C-alpha positions in Angstrom: -95.1 71.8 2.5 -93.2 71.2 -0.7 -94.5 69.4 -3.7 -91.5 67.1 -3.9 -92.1 65.7 -0.4 -93.4 62.2 -0.7 -96.8 62.6 1.0 -97.6 65.9 -0.8 -96.6 64.5 -4.2 -98.6 61.3 -3.6 -101.7 63.4 -2.8 -101.3 65.6 -5.9 -100.7 62.6 -8.2 -103.7 60.7 -6.7 -105.9 63.8 -7.4 -104.8 63.9 -11.0 -105.2 60.2 -11.4 -108.8 60.3 -10.0 -109.7 63.2 -12.3 -108.3 61.3 -15.3 -110.1 58.1 -14.4 -113.4 60.0 -13.8 -112.9 61.5 -17.3 -112.6 58.0 -18.8 -115.6 56.6 -17.0 -117.8 59.7 -17.7 -116.5 59.9 -21.3 -115.3 63.5 -20.7 -112.4 63.8 -23.1 -111.3 67.2 -21.8 -110.7 65.8 -18.4 -108.4 63.1 -19.8 -106.6 65.4 -22.2 -106.0 67.9 -19.3 -105.1 65.8 -16.3 -103.4 62.7 -17.9 -100.5 64.7 -19.3 -100.6 67.2 -16.4 -100.2 64.5 -13.7 -97.1 63.1 -15.4 -95.8 66.7 -16.0 -95.9 67.3 -12.3 -93.7 64.2 -11.8 -91.3 65.6 -14.4 -91.1 68.9 -12.6 -90.5 67.2 -9.2 -87.9 64.9 -10.6 -86.0 67.9 -12.0 -86.3 69.8 -8.6 -85.2 66.8 -6.6 -82.2 66.2 -8.9 -80.9 69.7 -9.2 -77.5 68.4 -8.3 -77.6 67.0 -11.8 -76.1 63.5 -11.3 -76.5 60.8 -14.0 -79.2 58.9 -12.2 -81.4 62.0 -11.8 -80.9 63.0 -15.5 -81.8 59.5 -16.7 -84.9 59.2 -14.5 -86.1 62.7 -15.6 -85.6 61.7 -19.2 -87.7 58.6 -18.7 -90.4 60.7 -17.2 -90.4 63.1 -20.1 -90.7 60.3 -22.5 -93.5 58.9 -20.4 -95.2 62.2 -20.7 -95.0 61.9 -24.5 -96.3 58.4 -24.3 -99.2 59.4 -22.0 -100.3 62.1 -24.5 -100.0 59.8 -27.5 -102.0 57.0 -25.9 -105.0 59.2 -25.4 -105.6 58.7 -29.1 -106.1 54.9 -29.7 -104.8 55.3 -33.3 -101.4 56.4 -31.9 -100.9 53.2 -29.8 -97.7 52.2 -31.6 -96.1 55.6 -31.2 -97.0 55.6 -27.5 -95.5 52.2 -27.1 -92.3 53.4 -28.7 -92.2 56.4 -26.3 -92.6 54.1 -23.3 -90.0 51.7 -24.6 -87.5 54.5 -24.7 -88.6 55.6 -21.2 -87.8 52.1 -19.9 -84.4 52.1 -21.5 -83.7 55.4 -19.7 -84.8 53.8 -16.4 -82.7 50.7 -17.1 -79.6 52.8 -17.6 -80.4 54.8 -14.5 -80.8 51.7 -12.4 -77.3 50.6 -13.5 -75.7 53.8 -12.2 -73.2 53.1 -9.5 -73.8 49.3 -9.4 -73.1 48.1 -12.9 -75.2 46.0 -15.2 -76.7 42.7 -14.0 -75.2 42.8 -10.5 -77.5 40.0 -9.4 -78.9 37.5 -11.8 -81.9 36.2 -9.7 -84.1 39.3 -10.1 -83.7 39.0 -13.9 -84.9 35.4 -13.8 -87.9 36.3 -11.8 -88.8 39.2 -14.1 -88.3 37.0 -17.1 -90.8 34.5 -15.8 -93.5 37.1 -15.1 -93.0 39.0 -18.3 -92.8 35.8 -20.3 -96.1 34.6 -18.8 -97.8 37.8 -19.7 -96.5 37.6 -23.3 -97.6 34.0 -23.6 -101.1 34.9 -22.6 -101.2 37.9 -25.0 -99.4 36.5 -28.0 -102.4 34.7 -29.8 -104.5 37.8 -29.7 -101.9 40.3 -30.7 -102.2 41.8 -34.2 -99.4 40.7 -36.4 -98.1 44.3 -36.9 -97.7 44.7 -33.1 -96.0 41.4 -32.2 -92.4 42.6 -32.8 -92.9 46.0 -31.0 -94.6 44.3 -28.1 -91.9 41.7 -27.9 -89.2 44.5 -27.7 -91.3 46.3 -25.1 -91.7 43.3 -22.9 -87.9 42.6 -23.1 -87.1 46.2 -22.2 -89.5 46.3 -19.2 -88.4 42.9 -18.0 -84.7 44.1 -18.0 -85.7 47.3 -16.3 -87.5 45.5 -13.5 -84.7 43.0 -13.0 -82.1 45.8 -12.9 -84.1 47.8 -10.4 -84.4 44.8 -8.0 -80.8 43.9 -8.5 -79.8 47.4 -7.6 -81.9 47.3 -4.5 -80.4 44.0 -3.5 -76.8 45.1 -3.5 -77.5 48.7 -2.4 -80.6 48.6 -0.2 -81.2 52.3 0.3 -84.7 53.6 0.6 -84.5 55.3 -2.8 -83.4 52.0 -4.5 -86.3 50.1 -2.8 -88.7 52.7 -4.1 -87.3 52.3 -7.6 -87.7 48.5 -7.3 -91.3 48.8 -6.1 -92.1 51.3 -8.8 -90.6 49.1 -11.6 -92.7 46.2 -10.3 -95.9 48.3 -10.3 -95.0 49.5 -13.9 -94.9 45.9 -15.1 -98.2 45.2 -13.4 -99.8 48.3 -14.9 -98.6 47.4 -18.4 -99.7 43.8 -18.1 -103.2 44.9 -17.0 -103.4 47.4 -19.9 -102.4 44.8 -22.4 -104.8 42.2 -21.1 -107.7 44.8 -21.2 -106.7 45.9 -24.7 -105.8 42.7 -26.4 -107.2 39.8 -24.4 -110.1 40.3 -22.0 -111.5 43.8 -21.5 -112.7 44.5 -17.9 -114.6 47.5 -16.5 -112.1 48.3 -13.7 -109.2 48.7 -16.2 -109.0 52.5 -16.2 -108.8 52.6 -12.4 -106.3 49.8 -11.8 -104.1 50.5 -14.9 -103.7 54.2 -14.2 -103.6 53.8 -10.4 -100.8 51.3 -10.6 -99.1 53.3 -13.3 -98.9 56.6 -11.4 -98.0 54.8 -8.2 -95.1 53.3 -10.2 -94.0 56.7 -11.6 -94.3 58.4 -8.3 -92.0 55.8 -6.6 -89.5 56.1 -9.4 -89.6 59.9 -9.1 -89.0 59.7 -5.4 -86.0 57.3 -6.0 -84.1 60.5 -6.9 -82.4 61.7 -3.7 -83.5 65.2 -2.9 -80.7 67.6 -3.8 -81.5 69.8 -0.8 -80.9 66.9 1.6 -77.6 65.2 2.4 -77.7 62.1 0.2 -77.0 58.7 1.9 -73.8 57.2 0.4 -74.3 54.3 -2.0 -73.1 51.2 -0.2 -72.8 48.2 -2.4 -72.9 44.8 -0.9 -70.3 42.3 -2.1 
């Protein structure tokens, strides 16, 4: 068994996620500080291994995961929320650029409209309770993740390979995770937040990691629909 195989990677990530969530519920900071960064670091390593061919898509996704690792570490300390937000904003820009590789920007407009509706609804709910100092950064973040989700689904629509469908599902789960995190932090805290936020987050990152074709396998050619 190899770590970069989907079932093996999913099991390892799930174990890291459960240990991190257990640390949050049990108020064991050492578990969170150990397994939250470590779980994302595993994904960074797998992305690098799967993308040894070194194409643009693999490099950009790996960069997004490394920035996510920075964001994960910063967000452990609540006082560093803004810095963590910036790290994830940059990660989404890397993913956005990756999802444009080989298909161009905005190849289908419908997915962007759907993403805008969902992201806009979340922002509308959050806006009254957002601190004034965070409104502009959160607005920029929502714009970036909305574009990322739209581009991922547009890519999958015109080049419906398994890897592209994984990326689209991962982008959607990322939006869900961030929406739940923001609602818990700024609107209505709820007890299940650590489980559902981190569970959907690492499911998203795992799918995005697995959207990198394995360099040791013969890649399926990118076929773009007209």
